[in-house]
N, C-alpha and C positions, 0 to 999 in steps of 0.2 A: 082636158087633162089638168089636174090640180097643180097649183103652183108649188114649187119646191119650198120647203121651210127655210132654206138658206137664201131664198131670194130676198134681196133688199139688205141682207146683212153686210155683204161686201161693199155695197154702195154707201152704207151708213158708216163704214169705218173711215176715220180721218186719214188723210195721206201721211205717209211715213217718209221722213227725209233720211235716205241712206247715208248721206254725207255726215249726218250728225251722230251716227252710230260708229264707234271706233272699231267694232268687231265685224262690220259689214264689209265683206270682200267680194261677194258675188255680184254679178251683174243684175240689173233690174229685170224682173220677171216679165216676159213678153206677154201681150194680151192673149187670152184664150178665146178662140172662135166660139160662137154660140153652139155650133154643132159638135164641138169637141167635148170630151168627157170632163167632168169636174175634177178628176184626179190629175194633178199636174206632176209630171216627172221632169226634174231639172236636167239640163244637158250635162254630159260628163265634161269636166274641165281638168286642167292640169294642176289645180290646187285642191287640197283636201277640203271636203265639205264639213264645216264645223258643226252644222246642224245634224249631220248624219253620224259623225264620230265626235263625241264629246270625251276628251281625254280624261276628265275627272270622273266620268261615269264608268270607265272601264274598271274591272275588278282589281287588277293588280297595278293600276296606274301609279299610286303613291309608292308602292314597294319597288316598282321598276325605276322610278325617279330617284329614290334613295340609294338603291343598289348600284345605279349607273355612275354615281359620283366617284366610286373607286376607280373607274376607268380613267377619269381625268388625272387622278394621282398617279395611276400606272403609266399614262402617257408622259407625264412629267419625269418620272423616273427613267423611262426609256430615253427621253430627250436629253438626259444628263450624259449619256454615252453616245447615242446615235444622233448625228447632226442631219437635219432635214429628213428626207425619205418618210414623210408623215403618212403618205398613202400606204406605203409598205407596212409601217408599224400598225396602222389601223386595221389592215386586213389580217395581220398576224393575230391581233386581239379578236377579230371577228371569227377567225378560225378556231380560236380557243373557246369562245363563247358559243359558237354554233356546232362544235364538235366535228370540225372538218379539217382534213389534212391540207397542207399548203406546200406548193412547189415553187421555189424561187429560182429564176433563171437570170443570169447576168454574167458579164465578164468578170474576171478575178479582180479583187480589190474594192468591191463596192459595199462591203460591210454586210453581206448576206449572212455569213456564219456568225459575225459579231452580233447582229440583230437577234438571231435565234438564241445565242448564249446569254445575251442581256435579258431577254424575255424570260428565259429559264431562271436567271438569277433573281428575278423579282418574285418568284414563286417558291414556297417552301415545299418542293416536291422533288421526285427523282428525275434526274436528267443524265442521259448518256449520249455521247457523240461517237459515231461510227464513220471512219474514213473508208469509203467504198473503193475497192481496188479490183482489177481483173482476176486476181487469184483468191478472192474472198469466197468462203464456203458457207452454205446455209448454217452449218453448225457454229460458225463464228458469229452468227447473228442471233439465232434462236436458242442455241445450246445443244447439248448432246448427252448421250449416256456414257457413264464412266464405270468401268468394272472395279468393284471393291474386292481386293484379294482377301481381306479378313473375313468378310461376310459371304463372299462368293456370289454376290448379287450385283446387278447394275443399278446405279443411282443416276438420277437426272441432274445435270449441271445446267442451270438456266443461264441463258445468254443475256447480253446487254439490252435485248429488246424488251425485257421485263422491267419497264420503267414507266414514268408518266409522260415525259417529253423526250422524244427521240430525234436527234439531229442526224439525218442521213446525208453526210457531205459528199458531194459529187456522186449522186445516186446512179447516174448513167454509166458509171465505170464497172458496175457489178454485172456478172453474167446472169443468164436466164434463171438458173436454179435459185440464186439468191433473190431475184425479183419475185419468183413465185412464192417463196417463203415469206417475204415481206407483204405480198398481196393478201395472204390469209389473215395476217395480223391487222392490216389496215381495214379490211372489210368485215371480218368476223370478230375481231378483237380476241383472238385466241391463237394458240400455237400448238402444233402437233409435233411431239418428240417421241420417237420409238413406239408409235401406236397409242400414246397417251395424249390427251388434249388438256392444255393448261390455259385457263382464262387470263387475260391481261387485265391490268387495273381499269376501273371505270373511267378514270381520267387518263386517256392514252391518246397522244397526238404525234403524228409524224410530220416533221418539218424538214423538207428535203431541199437540197441545192443542186444545180447542175450548171455546167459551163457550156455555152452554145458554140464556142469558137473552136473547140478541140474535138476532133473525130477519131484520132488514133487511140486505140485502147478503150474505146467507149462502146456501149451497147444501147441503142435506142430503146427507150422504155416502151413496152407493149401498150397498145391502146387500152386494153382492159385495166391496166394499172394506172395509166395517166388519168382515166376517167374516175378513179377513186379519189383523186385530189379535188377538193372543193375549189381551190384557187390555183391558178398558175400566174405568178406575179413576175412581170418583166421589170427588173431593176435597171434603171438607167443611171447615167452619170449625174453627179450633183451639180447644182449651180455654183458659179464662181464664189459667191458670197459664202455659201455653206462649205465649200472646199477650203476656203481660208480659215474658217472656224475649225475645221478638222485639223488643219496644220497647227493651229494654236493649242488645241487640246492634246493631240497625240504626240507632241514633241516635248511635253513636260515630263518631269521626273516621275510623277505619280499620275497614272492614267485614271480617268473617272470610272467609277463603278456605280452599280444600282443597288438599292436596298431591297430586302425581301419584305413585301407588303401584302402578299396573298398566300393563301393556303388552299389545298385541293377542295376543302369543304365549301369555301366561299365561291370557288369557280363552279362547282356543281350546283350550288344554289342559284348562281347567276344564270346557269344554263336552263334551269327549270323556269326561271322568270322569262327568259328569252322565248320559251315556248308559249308563254302567256301573252306575248305581244300580239295585238289584234291585227289581222290582215283581212281587209274587206274582200268581198267576192269579186269586185272589179279589179283588185290587185292581183288576185289569183288568175283571173282571166287574162290580165295583161302579161303575166308570166307565161301562161300557156301560149299566148299569141307570139311572144318572142321565140319560144322553143319551136313552134310550128313554122315560123318564118325561116328558121335555119334549115328545115326540110323542104319547104315549098315557098321560096321567097317571092314568087309571082303573086301569091295570094296577098302578101303584105304590101304589094305595090313596088317591088324591086325585081322585076323580071330579068334584069341584066345580070343578076347573081346566080340564076339557075344553072348556067353552064359552068360556073366556077365551084359549086358545092357538090361534092360526091356523097358525103354522109353528113346528116345534121345531128343535132344534140339528142340525147336519149332522155327518158323520163327522169333519170337521176339528176340531170341538169336542172330540171324544174324544181325538184326537191331541194337541191343545194341552193338554188337562186333564192327561193322563198325563205329558207332558213337563214341564209346570209343576210337578206334584207331585214329580217326581224332582229338579228344581232346588230345590224347597222343602226336601226332605230333605237335599240337599247343603248347603244354606245352614245347616242345623242340625247338620251334621257326621255325618249318618247315611248308611249305605250301602244302606238299604232304605226303601221307601215305606210309610208308615203311613196308614190311612184318614183320620186327621185332616189329613194333607197335602192330600188330595183335597177334603175338606169346607172347609178354610180358603180354597181358591182357587176353589171351584165358582161362587160368586157373580160374581167378577170375570171368569171365563171365559165364563159363560153369559148374563149380563145383556143383552148386545147381540146375542145369537143367538136369543133367544126373541122371536118377533113375536106381539103380542097382537091380539085382535079388538076391534072397536068396542064390544062389550059390556064388555070389561075397562076400556076408557077411560071408558065411561059409569058404571061402578061405582067408578071411582077407583082401579083396581088398576094398579100399575106393574110392570115386569119384575122388579124386585128382590123384591117381595112374592111373586110367582109362583115365582121360583127358590128363595127361602127355604122356601116350602111344599114344593117338591119335595125339597129337601135333608132336610127333616124326615120326609117320607113314605118315602123309599127306605131300606130296611134297610141298616145298616152292617155289613160283614163282621167 
């Protein structure tokens, strides 16, 4: 058998000191057995492979880095009004960049409504707030037909849903008819009034709040509508240091406000760049592994969760998780998705999509605990 032309080449190469190379972060390649193939496939690690993904070589790398700088200024403007709650503010921006509706849940007084109003105040776009009540009608939301006595015709009076940013305050207080009308707008971005269909603006986002401690006069959101929200954010109490700063700011004569620094065109341009963010095949497989683990946790190495989960996440969860991970990478000025982007948003994307059994309720297990266990069990690429 003739010798390979590559024989002797490897032995002639001088040894390389990895410690002298500042960009070398991978471990030393293990020796290849003589019987093995000459093609070496490196093991999957928890760090991005710089040799496989060169950010400078990606088509939109520079454009993404330049466009993402506005998010830093936007976070600074939001920080002038909202103290702390950085994770909540980041996810509001991710929802804006990834075209995903956001549901905020928390006790009263945690600045949920203020955060949404402040975000709307930084954008030169339409903003409407609707206070949901048990006697709210679909016509109060989407509009209705009005009879014109002069012309003898019916004209359509559009409702407050025809805007760019819609704040649905205490969304769980509205009855089922209102929820169904909002469902069409959230999913199809259109509204039907009197047999006519009206498209909503291209930039249309629903930011909803709900109070988890009140049950009188409330209507639990149907699973079909909850699944339309990209995120369900659980807003918690601030730290003592942040709460002291809230006291200092909100007890002055002039409350802080945010400046308008964005317009709809720039947001839509940023959304197009978010789609350009590179996601490796291993990242996509990791997303699918997480979603599959919510349906069959035993495969992921968490068999103890099988009796606790009644229904797992749907394919929509995988779509939202990858889109959100791309927006998270864009927010940090990267043109590629890292596994940490997926892990950072996994809980907020999956907590309202995993339906638990009565046994989980009896054992005191909530969806957050189950999703955290899944994130620990699934191997990171």
